[in-house]
C-alpha positions in Angstrom: 118.3 137.3 117.7 117.2 135.7 120.9 113.6 134.5 121.5 111.6 132.5 124.0 110.9 128.9 122.7 107.6 127.1 123.1 106.7 123.6 122.0 104.3 122.9 119.2 103.0 119.5 120.0 103.1 118.1 116.5 105.6 115.5 115.3 106.9 115.7 111.7 108.2 112.2 111.7 111.8 113.2 111.2 112.3 116.7 109.8 113.4 119.5 112.2 111.2 122.5 111.9 110.9 125.9 113.7 108.2 128.6 113.2 108.5 132.4 113.3 106.0 135.1 112.9 106.2 136.7 109.4 107.3 140.1 110.8 110.0 138.6 113.0 111.3 136.6 110.0 111.3 139.7 107.9 113.4 141.6 110.4 116.0 138.8 110.3 115.7 138.6 106.4 114.7 135.0 106.7 112.2 133.2 104.5 110.2 130.0 104.3 112.5 127.0 103.8 115.7 128.8 105.0 117.9 126.9 107.4 118.5 128.4 110.8 120.9 127.5 113.6 119.2 127.3 117.0 121.3 127.3 120.2 120.1 126.6 123.7 122.3 126.4 126.9 122.6 122.6 126.4 122.4 121.9 122.7 122.2 123.2 119.1 120.4 122.1 115.9 120.0 123.2 112.4 116.4 123.2 111.3 114.1 124.4 108.5 112.1 127.6 108.9 108.4 127.9 108.5 106.7 131.3 108.6 103.1 132.2 109.7 101.0 135.3 110.4 97.9 135.9 112.6 97.9 135.4 116.3 101.3 133.7 116.4 103.5 135.4 119.1 106.2 137.7 117.6 108.6 137.5 120.5 108.7 133.7 120.5 109.9 130.8 118.3 107.7 127.8 117.9 109.5 124.4 117.8 108.0 121.2 116.5 108.3 118.3 118.9 111.5 116.8 117.4 113.3 120.2 117.4 112.2 121.0 120.9 113.4 117.7 122.2 116.8 117.8 120.4 117.5 121.3 121.9 116.8 119.8 125.4 114.8 122.9 126.3 114.2 123.7 130.0 112.0 126.3 131.7 113.3 129.8 131.3 115.6 129.0 128.3 116.2 131.6 125.6 117.1 130.3 122.1 119.7 132.1 120.0 118.7 132.2 116.3 121.0 132.8 113.3 121.1 131.9 109.6 122.7 128.6 108.7 124.6 127.6 105.6 123.0 125.1 103.3 124.5 121.6 103.6 127.1 120.4 101.1 124.9 117.5 100.1 122.6 119.9 98.2 125.4 120.3 95.6 125.5 116.6 95.2 121.7 116.4 94.8 122.0 119.1 92.1 124.7 117.1 90.4 122.4 114.0 90.3 119.6 116.1 88.8 122.1 117.1 86.1 122.8 113.4 85.4 126.2 113.1 87.0 127.5 110.1 88.8 128.0 110.4 92.6 130.9 109.0 94.5 130.8 107.2 97.9 131.6 110.4 99.8 128.8 112.4 98.2 126.2 109.7 98.7 127.3 109.3 102.4 126.8 113.1 102.9 123.3 112.9 101.4 122.3 110.0 103.6 123.9 111.5 106.7 121.9 114.7 106.2 118.7 112.7 105.6 119.2 110.8 108.9 120.0 114.0 110.8 116.9 115.8 109.5 119.0 118.4 107.6 117.2 117.9 104.3 113.6 119.0 103.8 111.0 116.7 102.1 111.4 118.9 98.9 115.2 118.4 98.9 114.8 114.6 99.4 112.3 114.5 96.6 114.8 116.1 94.3 117.3 113.4 95.2 114.8 110.6 94.5 113.8 112.4 91.3 117.4 112.6 90.2 117.9 108.8 90.8 114.7 108.1 89.0 115.5 110.2 86.0 119.2 109.2 85.6 119.5 105.9 87.5 122.2 104.6 89.8 125.0 102.4 88.4 126.3 99.5 90.3 129.1 101.5 92.1 126.5 104.1 93.2 124.1 101.5 94.3 126.7 99.7 96.4 127.9 103.0 97.9 124.3 104.1 98.7 123.7 100.7 100.4 126.8 101.2 102.6 125.8 104.8 103.3 122.4 103.7 104.5 123.9 101.1 106.8 126.7 103.2 108.1 124.3 106.0 109.1 122.0 103.8 111.1 122.3 101.1 113.7 123.7 97.7 112.8 123.4 94.3 114.4 126.8 92.5 114.5 127.1 88.7 114.4 130.8 88.5 113.8 132.1 85.2 112.4 128.6 83.8 112.1 126.7 82.5 109.0 123.7 84.8 108.9 120.8 84.0 106.5 118.2 86.4 105.2 115.6 86.5 102.4 113.5 89.1 100.5 110.6 88.9 98.1 110.2 91.7 95.5 106.5 91.5 96.2 103.2 92.1 94.4 101.7 88.6 95.0 98.8 88.6 97.5 99.2 86.1 100.3 102.7 84.6 99.7 103.5 84.7 103.4 106.5 82.4 103.0 109.0 84.3 105.4 107.4 83.3 108.7 107.6 79.6 107.6 111.1 79.8 106.2 112.6 81.5 109.3 111.7 78.8 111.9 112.8 76.1 109.4 116.2 77.7 108.9 116.7 78.6 112.6 115.7 75.1 113.6 118.6 73.9 111.4 121.1 75.9 113.5 121.5 78.9 111.2 121.0 82.5 112.5 118.2 84.3 110.7 117.5 87.8 112.2 114.8 89.1 109.9 113.5 92.6 109.6 110.4 93.1 107.4 108.2 95.9 106.2 104.6 96.8 106.8 102.2 97.0 103.9 102.2 100.2 101.8 99.8 99.4 99.0 99.2 95.7 99.7 96.7 94.0 102.2 99.6 92.8 104.4 103.3 92.9 104.8 105.2 90.3 106.7 105.4 92.6 109.8 101.6 93.1 109.7 101.0 89.4 109.6 103.5 88.5 112.4 102.1 91.3 114.5 98.8 89.5 114.8 100.5 86.9 117.0 103.4 88.8 118.7 105.2 92.1 119.2 107.2 93.3 116.2 108.5 96.6 117.5 111.6 95.8 119.5 114.8 97.8 120.1 118.1 96.6 118.8 119.6 95.6 122.2 116.7 93.3 122.9 116.8 91.9 119.4 120.4 90.8 120.0 119.3 89.0 123.1 116.5 87.2 121.2 118.8 86.2 118.4 121.3 84.7 120.9 118.5 82.9 122.8 116.4 81.4 120.0 118.5 82.0 116.8 116.4 84.6 115.0 113.4 86.9 115.0 110.7 88.4 112.8 110.3 92.1 113.4 109.3 95.4 111.8 112.4 97.1 110.4 110.9 100.6 110.9 110.8 100.1 114.7 114.5 99.2 115.1 116.2 102.2 113.5 118.1 99.9 111.2 118.7 101.5 107.8 116.8 104.6 109.0 117.5 106.7 106.0 115.9 104.1 103.8 112.6 104.5 105.6 112.7 108.2 105.0 113.4 107.8 101.3 110.6 105.2 101.0 108.2 107.8 102.5 109.2 110.3 99.8 108.9 107.7 97.0 105.5 106.4 97.9 103.1 109.3 96.8 104.1 109.0 93.1 105.2 105.3 93.4 108.7 106.3 92.3 110.8 103.2 92.5 114.2 103.9 91.0 115.9 100.5 90.4 119.1 101.5 92.1 117.2 102.7 95.1 115.1 99.5 95.2 118.3 97.5 95.2 120.0 99.6 97.8 116.9 99.6 100.0 116.7 95.8 100.0 120.4 95.1 100.4 120.9 97.8 103.1 118.3 96.0 105.3 120.2 92.7 104.8 123.6 94.4 105.5 122.2 96.1 108.6 121.6 92.7 110.3 125.0 91.3 109.1 123.4 88.9 106.6 126.0 87.2 104.5 123.8 84.5 102.8 120.8 86.1 101.1 118.0 84.7 99.0 116.1 87.0 96.7 112.7 85.9 95.3 111.5 87.7 92.1 107.9 86.7 91.4 106.9 87.3 87.7 103.4 87.6 86.4 100.5 89.8 85.5 99.7 92.4 88.1 102.9 92.0 90.1 105.9 94.3 90.2 108.0 92.4 87.7 105.8 91.6 84.7 108.1 89.5 82.4 111.1 87.2 82.4 113.4 89.7 80.7 112.9 92.3 83.4 113.4 89.6 86.1 116.7 88.4 84.5 118.0 92.0 84.4 117.1 92.5 88.1 118.6 89.1 89.0 121.9 90.1 87.4 122.1 93.4 89.3 121.3 91.7 92.6 124.1 89.2 92.1 126.6 91.9 91.2 125.7 94.2 94.1 125.7 91.3 96.5 129.3 90.4 95.4 130.4 94.0 95.8 129.0 94.0 99.3 130.6 90.7 100.2 127.4 88.8 100.4 126.6 85.3 99.0 123.4 85.9 97.1 121.0 83.5 95.3 118.2 84.8 93.2 115.2 82.7 92.2 112.5 83.7 89.7 109.1 82.4 90.8 105.5 82.2 89.6 103.5 85.3 90.5 100.5 84.6 88.3 98.1 84.1 91.3 97.9 84.5 95.0 99.9 82.1 97.2 98.0 80.5 100.0 94.3 81.0 100.9 94.3 84.1 103.2 94.8 87.7 102.1 95.1 90.0 105.0 97.3 89.9 108.2 95.4 87.4 110.4 94.2 85.3 107.5 97.7 85.0 106.2 99.0 84.1 109.6 96.4 81.3 109.9 97.9 79.9 106.7 101.4 80.1 108.1 100.5 78.3 111.3 98.6 75.6 109.5 101.7 74.9 107.4 103.9 74.9 110.4 101.5 72.6 112.3 101.3 70.3 109.3 97.5 70.7 109.4 95.4 69.0 106.7 93.9 72.4 105.7 97.3 74.0 105.1 97.6 75.5 101.6 99.7 73.2 99.5 101.2 76.0 97.3 102.4 78.0 100.4 103.8 74.8 102.0 105.8 73.8 98.9 107.1 77.3 98.1 108.3 77.6 101.7 110.0 74.2 101.6 111.6 75.1 98.3 113.0 78.5 99.5 114.1 76.9 102.8 115.9 74.2 100.8 117.7 76.9 98.7 118.9 78.7 101.9 120.0 75.5 103.6 122.2 74.7 100.6 123.4 78.3 100.3 124.5 78.3 103.9 126.2 74.9 103.7 123.8 73.2 106.0 122.7 70.8 103.3 124.5 69.3 100.4 123.6 70.4 96.9 120.3 68.9 95.9 119.4 67.8 99.5 118.1 71.1 100.9 114.4 70.5 100.2 114.6 67.1 101.8 116.1 68.6 105.0 113.6 71.4 105.0 110.7 69.0 104.7 112.0 66.8 107.5 112.4 69.9 109.8 108.8 70.9 109.0 107.2 67.5 109.2 109.0 66.6 112.4 107.4 69.6 114.2 110.8 71.2 114.9 109.8 74.3 112.8 106.5 74.7 114.7 108.4 74.5 118.0 110.9 77.0 116.9 108.2 79.4 115.7 106.6 79.2 119.1 109.9 80.0 120.8 110.4 83.0 118.5 107.0 84.6 119.1 107.3 83.9 122.8 110.6 85.7 122.9 109.2 88.7 121.0 106.1 88.9 123.2 103.3 86.5 122.3 99.8 87.9 121.9 96.4 86.3 122.2 95.3 85.6 118.6 92.3 87.7 117.7 89.1 86.5 116.0 88.4 87.2 112.3 86.3 90.3 111.5 82.7 89.8 112.5 81.2 91.0 109.2 81.5 88.5 106.3 80.0 87.4 103.0 80.7 84.9 100.3 81.3 85.9 96.7 79.9 83.2 94.5 80.6 82.0 91.0 78.1 83.2 88.4 78.5 80.1 86.2 79.9 76.6 86.0 83.4 76.2 84.8 87.1 76.3 85.8 89.1 79.1 87.4 91.3 80.4 84.5 92.9 83.3 86.3 92.9 85.3 89.5 93.7 89.0 89.1 96.3 89.8 91.8 95.7 93.6 91.9 91.9 93.3 92.1 91.8 90.7 95.0 94.5 92.7 96.8 92.5 95.9 96.4 89.3 94.2 97.6 91.1 93.0 100.8 92.1 96.6 101.4 88.6 97.8 100.9 87.5 95.3 103.5 89.8 96.9 106.0 93.2 95.2 105.7 95.9 95.8 106.8 94.7 98.4 109.3 92.2 95.9 110.7 94.4 92.8 110.9 91.3 90.6 111.1 89.9 91.8 107.7 90.6 90.4 104.2 89.7 87.6 101.9 89.8 83.8 102.2 90.1 82.1 98.8 88.1 78.9 98.4 89.1 78.4 94.8 92.5 78.7 93.0 93.5 78.6 89.3 92.5 75.2 87.8 89.8 74.4 90.3 86.4 73.4 89.0 83.4 75.6 90.2 79.7 75.3 90.1 77.3 78.3 89.7 76.5 79.6 93.2 79.6 78.1 94.8 81.8 80.4 96.9 84.9 81.6 95.2 86.0 83.5 98.3 84.8 84.9 101.6 85.1 88.6 102.5 85.8 89.5 106.1 85.3 93.2 106.9 85.8 95.5 109.9 82.4 97.1 109.6 79.1 96.7 107.8 79.9 99.7 105.6 83.2 98.2 104.6 81.6 94.9 103.8 79.0 96.7 101.7 81.7 98.6 99.7 83.7 95.4 99.3 80.7 93.5 97.9 79.9 96.4 95.5 83.6 96.3 94.2 83.4 92.5 93.9 80.2 92.7 92.0 81.9 95.0 89.5 85.0 93.0 88.9 85.1 89.8 90.9 88.8 89.3 90.5 88.3 85.9 89.0 88.1 84.6 85.4 85.9 81.5 85.0 86.0 79.6 81.7 
């Protein structure tokens, strides 16, 4: 059948979708969710069918924005419509649901179809569910990692030592990466870093860095920046590196499904996509973070090391203290203030953030061979204290497109201690949630500034933290939440 196309100005994000009137679909024996092949004079695509009734034109086919653009429609075009076969990858997804192991070819087919928009959200959800229920062994995890990289863009730095790092997450603050990168790059090692935005936290590395410079940059320009200054700090979702992973993360998020094999493949694919061959993995352990105990951390460590070896990467895994926030700021801008204070060697720089950054930089300097064993932290400290790291940070953000630093959110209030004592604990999840209520990360200037950390003495009426909110209503809600829980334990 041939029908006139018209554009529905809605973007799905990645799926290719077309819409027919119910009576038209019935004449063609097509149903919701069927795949149809669309051909124009210049292109063809396979997309998923949706069906509607009412005033929808019967002699036309509606094309969502991505489908319309891929068909390269011009005025006067007619689109030829026919039923399309289901992709072979669905058989592999069914096999995974049945608990079977998938080989490299099967996993590559699945990832290829995800990237090309050939799988619906429901079908991708079945794949994630199969991986969640039956797991991915080491061979599957390595194959999935390669498939994600091979079906996206890759930055090539042939013959170079390329460093990268990743933190499993869950600790508020902990903005170590923007400090480590300039230290490592100042030492002469390439460090092209792609990072994520916050999903359930008050800030991701990309959110924090975005408060001072552009983080959405195409791959070609990134190569130029890396050659010019030695590294970068950008949002991975804006580069089309490991594109399939971003789609699978979107599917996993609603139910917080985080199959271990997918988590490993997701992290390692992002490293592989920038040609990283020396990688540091930080696994924080503590109450309220993703990894709750040492046993789980050791298990994950062993898998990272094995997968890294299979991928030809030199991997070092450290298990760190995740029992309380790192640094003082929680929220993009507040965390970036901590970062800059450390890099500038300012007196008010948070000591825990400074020392963790020096420790991680030292590990990477030794891993890459820049420093002898046991001498990495000394080298990292010298680079930081000499001002070389601060100078390199400024070069990086200038190359990416420096911004005027915004002011903190105009609405603020202190949350004060209710009694004398010592801070016995800070509940990570509660202070992170409080920062989100205040407006972070959407409002980069919102969040919390912690005046007291675990072990500090406090007096009744003394400020434990300051809340910065994007509006009076948000500040009110944040204060109500704080009054209910506080997030602090005082003994």
